[in-house]
C-alpha positions as CSV (number, residue, x, y, z in Angstrom):
1,X,123.2,87.8,96.9
2,X,123.0,86.4,93.3
3,X,119.3,85.5,93.9
4,X,118.6,89.1,95.1
5,X,120.3,90.6,92.0
6,X,118.4,88.2,89.7
7,X,115.1,89.3,91.3
8,X,115.9,93.0,90.7
9,X,117.0,92.2,87.2
10,X,113.8,90.4,86.5
11,X,111.6,93.1,88.0
12,X,113.3,96.0,86.2
13,X,114.2,94.5,82.9
14,X,113.7,90.9,81.9
15,X,110.3,90.4,83.5
16,X,109.1,94.0,83.9
17,X,105.4,93.8,85.0
18,X,104.3,96.5,82.5
19,X,106.6,96.4,79.5
20,X,107.0,92.6,79.4
21,X,104.1,91.0,81.2
22,X,101.7,93.7,80.1
23,X,100.1,93.9,83.6
24,X,98.6,97.0,85.2
25,X,97.6,98.6,82.0
26,X,94.7,100.7,83.5
27,X,96.9,102.9,85.8
28,X,99.7,102.9,83.2
29,X,97.4,104.5,80.6
30,X,95.5,106.8,83.0
31,X,98.2,108.2,85.3
32,X,101.1,108.9,82.9
33,X,100.1,112.3,81.8
34,X,102.9,113.7,83.9
35,X,106.1,112.4,85.5
36,X,105.0,113.5,89.0
37,X,101.8,111.5,88.7
38,X,103.8,108.5,87.5
39,X,106.3,108.7,90.4
40,X,103.4,109.0,92.9
41,X,101.5,106.1,91.5
42,X,104.6,103.9,91.1
43,X,105.8,104.5,94.7
44,X,102.3,104.0,96.2
45,X,102.1,100.7,94.3
46,X,105.6,99.7,95.4
47,X,104.8,100.3,99.1
48,X,101.7,98.2,98.8
49,X,103.5,95.5,97.0
50,X,106.2,95.2,99.6
51,X,103.9,95.2,102.6
52,X,101.3,92.9,101.1
53,X,103.9,90.4,99.9
54,X,105.4,90.4,103.4
55,X,102.1,89.8,105.2
56,X,100.9,87.2,102.7
57,X,104.2,85.3,103.0
58,X,103.9,85.3,106.8
59,X,100.3,84.1,106.7
60,X,100.7,81.8,103.7
61,X,100.4,78.6,105.8
62,X,97.3,79.8,107.6
63,X,95.2,81.0,104.7
64,X,92.9,78.3,103.3
65,X,93.4,77.8,99.6
66,X,89.7,78.1,99.0
67,X,89.6,81.7,100.2
68,X,93.1,82.8,99.3
69,X,92.2,85.4,96.7
70,X,89.6,87.0,99.0
71,X,92.2,87.0,101.8
72,X,94.8,88.6,99.5
73,X,92.4,91.4,98.6
74,X,91.6,92.1,102.2
75,X,95.3,92.4,103.1
76,X,96.0,94.5,100.0
77,X,93.0,96.8,100.7
78,X,94.3,97.5,104.2
79,X,97.6,98.8,103.0
80,X,96.0,100.7,100.1
81,X,93.8,102.5,102.6
82,X,96.9,103.4,104.7
83,X,98.7,104.7,101.7
84,X,95.7,106.7,100.6
85,X,95.3,108.3,104.0
86,X,99.0,109.2,104.1
87,X,98.9,110.7,100.7
88,X,95.7,112.6,101.5
89,X,97.4,114.0,104.7
90,X,100.9,114.9,103.3
91,X,100.6,115.0,99.5
92,X,97.1,116.3,98.9
93,X,97.8,117.8,95.4
94,X,99.2,114.4,94.2
95,X,96.2,112.7,95.9
96,X,93.8,114.9,94.0
97,X,95.7,114.3,90.7
98,X,95.6,110.5,91.0
99,X,92.1,110.5,92.4
100,X,90.2,107.2,91.9
101,X,93.3,105.3,90.8
102,X,94.7,105.1,94.4
103,X,91.9,102.9,95.8
104,X,92.0,100.9,92.5
105,X,95.5,99.7,93.5
106,X,93.5,97.1,95.5
107,X,92.6,95.2,92.3
108,X,95.9,96.0,90.4
109,X,96.7,92.7,88.7
110,X,100.4,93.2,89.4
111,X,99.9,93.0,93.1
112,X,97.5,90.1,93.0
113,X,99.8,88.3,90.5
114,X,102.8,88.6,92.8
115,X,100.8,87.5,95.8
116,X,99.6,84.4,94.0
117,X,102.8,83.5,92.1
118,X,105.5,84.4,94.6
119,X,104.5,85.6,98.1
120,X,102.2,82.7,98.8
121,X,105.1,80.2,98.0
122,X,108.2,81.9,99.5
123,X,109.6,83.2,102.7
124,X,109.1,86.8,103.9
125,X,112.5,88.3,102.9
126,X,112.5,87.1,99.3
127,X,108.8,88.1,99.0
128,X,109.6,91.7,100.2
129,X,112.5,91.8,97.7
130,X,110.2,90.6,94.9
131,X,107.7,93.3,95.8
132,X,110.4,95.9,95.8
133,X,111.8,94.8,92.4
134,X,108.4,94.5,90.7
135,X,107.3,97.9,92.2
136,X,110.5,99.6,90.9
137,X,109.9,98.0,87.5
138,X,106.4,99.3,87.5
139,X,107.6,102.7,88.5
140,X,110.3,102.7,85.9
141,X,107.7,101.9,83.2
142,X,105.4,104.6,84.3
143,X,108.2,107.2,84.4
144,X,109.4,106.2,81.0
145,X,105.9,106.5,79.4
146,X,105.0,109.7,81.3
147,X,108.3,111.4,80.3
148,X,107.4,110.9,76.6
149,X,103.8,112.0,77.1
150,X,104.5,115.1,79.2
151,X,107.4,116.2,77.0
152,X,105.6,115.8,73.7
153,X,102.0,116.6,74.9
154,X,102.6,119.6,77.1
155,X,106.2,120.7,76.3
156,X,107.1,120.4,80.0
157,X,109.0,118.1,82.3
158,X,108.0,118.1,86.0
159,X,106.4,121.4,85.4
160,X,109.4,123.0,83.7
161,X,108.5,124.4,80.3
162,X,110.7,123.5,77.3
163,X,111.6,126.8,75.5
164,X,110.4,127.0,72.0
165,X,108.2,124.0,72.2
166,X,105.8,124.4,75.2
167,X,103.8,127.1,73.3
168,X,102.7,124.6,70.6
169,X,103.0,121.0,71.9
170,X,101.3,117.9,70.4
171,X,98.3,117.8,72.7
172,X,97.3,114.3,71.5
173,X,99.9,112.8,73.7
174,X,98.2,113.8,76.9
175,X,94.9,112.4,75.6
176,X,93.8,108.7,75.8
177,X,94.8,108.1,72.2
178,X,98.3,109.4,73.0
179,X,98.5,107.0,75.9
180,X,97.9,104.0,73.7
181,X,100.3,105.3,71.0
182,X,103.1,105.9,73.5
183,X,102.6,102.6,75.3
184,X,102.7,100.7,72.0
185,X,105.8,102.4,70.8
186,X,107.7,102.0,74.2
187,X,106.8,98.3,74.3
188,X,107.9,97.8,70.7
189,X,111.3,99.4,71.5
190,X,111.7,97.3,74.6
191,X,110.9,94.1,72.8
192,X,113.3,95.0,70.0
193,X,116.1,95.6,72.5
194,X,115.3,92.3,74.3
195,X,115.3,90.4,71.1
196,X,118.6,91.9,70.0
197,X,120.2,91.0,73.3
198,X,118.8,87.5,73.1
199,X,120.0,87.1,69.5
200,X,123.5,88.2,70.5
201,X,123.6,85.8,73.4
202,X,122.4,83.0,71.1
203,X,125.1,83.8,68.5
204,X,127.8,83.9,71.2
205,X,126.7,80.5,72.5
206,X,126.8,79.1,69.0
207,X,130.2,80.5,68.4
208,X,131.5,79.1,71.7
209,X,130.0,75.7,70.9
210,X,131.7,75.8,67.5
211,X,135.1,76.7,69.0
212,X,134.8,73.9,71.6
213,X,133.9,71.4,68.8
214,X,136.9,72.6,66.7
215,X,139.3,72.2,69.7
216,X,138.0,68.7,70.3
217,X,138.5,67.8,66.7
218,X,142.0,69.2,66.6
219,X,142.9,67.3,69.7
220,X,141.6,64.0,68.2
221,X,143.7,64.7,65.0
222,X,146.8,65.4,67.0
223,X,146.4,62.2,69.0
224,X,146.1,60.2,65.8
């Protein structure tokens, strides 16, 4: 259970694929103009991550190392095609909004990185959990960035207009330049929070070590 919780913590916070590892920048910049697009892209990538990690883990002992990348791409492309057809059948408006970026999930570096770094070396269940945690981390990052861009760039959230602001929003945030600006600011804030948490943990450890050393010294003095 502790390993499962650690995997989710890594995927969502400590080792977030987008905000920490800086992977998947292309869909992050292109599909975060609205929260609905971000949710659709994030969930599609999560489904592909879970399924591809499962199959790669099952077949890891049968795939020759010389052709493993090509085999991973074939497996991933099969699931991407299935997700694309389902979205086209049941979520056509979202499918039109995301457009070319759905088939480009095939070469998303997050999916290939988890296949190579985790699924090819671990059993099916941990691999599925890894895919779920990394997919949710990717979705979280997309939603966070798209929330800022849609709010500031169009004055709306999930299509609901913000009174008094939607009439004159900062349109630059829904343009490519706004995507880079927002991504940079979000990553800077996340890194600042991570550094602050790390510094506090380090200071706590130093204080604890000092207390232990003081107790040992007092014990030695009392024995003398």
